[in-house]
C-alpha positions in Angstrom: 22.7 46.0 -23.3 21.7 43.5 -25.6 22.7 40.8 -23.4 20.7 42.0 -20.7 17.4 42.2 -22.6 18.1 39.0 -23.3 18.7 38.2 -20.1 15.1 39.0 -18.9 16.1 42.8 -17.7 13.6 45.4 -19.2 14.8 49.0 -20.3 13.5 51.8 -18.7 12.8 55.8 -18.9 15.4 56.8 -16.9 18.9 57.7 -17.2 21.9 57.3 -15.3 22.4 60.3 -13.8 26.3 59.9 -14.4 26.7 59.2 -18.0 22.9 59.4 -19.1 23.0 56.3 -20.7 19.1 54.7 -20.3 18.9 52.1 -17.3 17.6 48.9 -17.5 15.5 46.8 -14.5 17.2 43.7 -14.0 15.0 40.6 -13.0 15.5 40.7 -9.0 14.2 44.7 -9.9 17.5 46.4 -9.7 18.5 49.6 -11.9 21.3 49.2 -13.8 23.8 50.9 -16.0 25.3 48.8 -18.5 27.6 51.4 -20.2 29.2 52.3 -15.9 28.5 47.9 -14.7 27.0 49.7 -11.5 24.1 49.2 -9.9 21.9 52.7 -9.4 19.8 54.1 -7.0 17.1 56.2 -7.2 16.5 58.2 -3.8 13.1 60.1 -3.9 12.8 63.5 -2.5 12.3 63.9 0.9 14.0 60.6 1.6 16.8 59.9 4.1 19.7 60.1 2.2 21.9 58.8 5.0 19.8 55.5 5.6 20.2 54.9 1.7 23.6 55.3 2.2 24.1 53.1 4.4 21.7 50.4 2.9 25.2 50.4 -0.1 27.5 50.6 3.0 25.8 47.4 4.6 25.2 45.6 1.0 28.8 45.8 0.5 30.1 44.8 3.3 28.0 41.4 3.6 29.1 40.6 0.0 33.1 40.8 1.3 32.2 38.5 4.5 30.2 36.5 1.7 33.6 36.5 -0.5 35.8 35.7 2.7 33.7 32.7 4.1 34.4 31.0 0.4 37.6 31.3 0.9 37.9 29.6 4.0 36.0 26.9 2.9 38.3 26.6 0.2 40.8 26.3 2.7 38.9 24.1 5.1 38.6 21.5 2.3 42.2 21.4 1.3 43.8 21.2 5.0 43.8 18.2 7.3 45.5 20.0 9.6 43.3 19.5 13.1 44.3 23.0 14.6 44.4 24.7 11.0 40.9 23.4 10.6 39.7 24.7 14.5 41.2 28.5 13.6 39.1 28.4 10.1 36.1 27.4 12.1 36.2 29.9 14.3 36.9 32.5 11.7 33.8 30.7 9.8 31.7 31.3 12.7 32.6 34.8 13.4 31.8 35.8 9.8 28.7 33.8 9.9 27.2 35.7 12.8 28.3 39.1 11.6 26.6 38.8 8.5 23.6 37.2 10.4 23.9 40.8 11.9 23.9 43.0 9.1 20.8 41.2 7.8 19.1 41.6 11.1 20.0 45.2 10.7 19.0 45.7 7.1 15.2 44.7 8.0 14.8 47.4 10.5 
């Protein structure tokens, strides 16, 4: 918890719904439970729970795709085989297209 405060997080009056530990607000506005090491979302009464759940799923999918982009970049740097580079380039293009689609979906 002290590390979070040193990094600029602020302690909030909110408690984690899972463990009742105090929540911190990170610099980017994210609520964080230091004990569970998880992001916490607050859903206001009457809010569309399905929309919030969908947003979480899109965030997770985008993170997975970004990890795959990094893996492909590493493979591209280590190979000189043109056929392999073409396959990796196609895979990279597909991943980037999907990331763009996710980002557009999240804006709506």
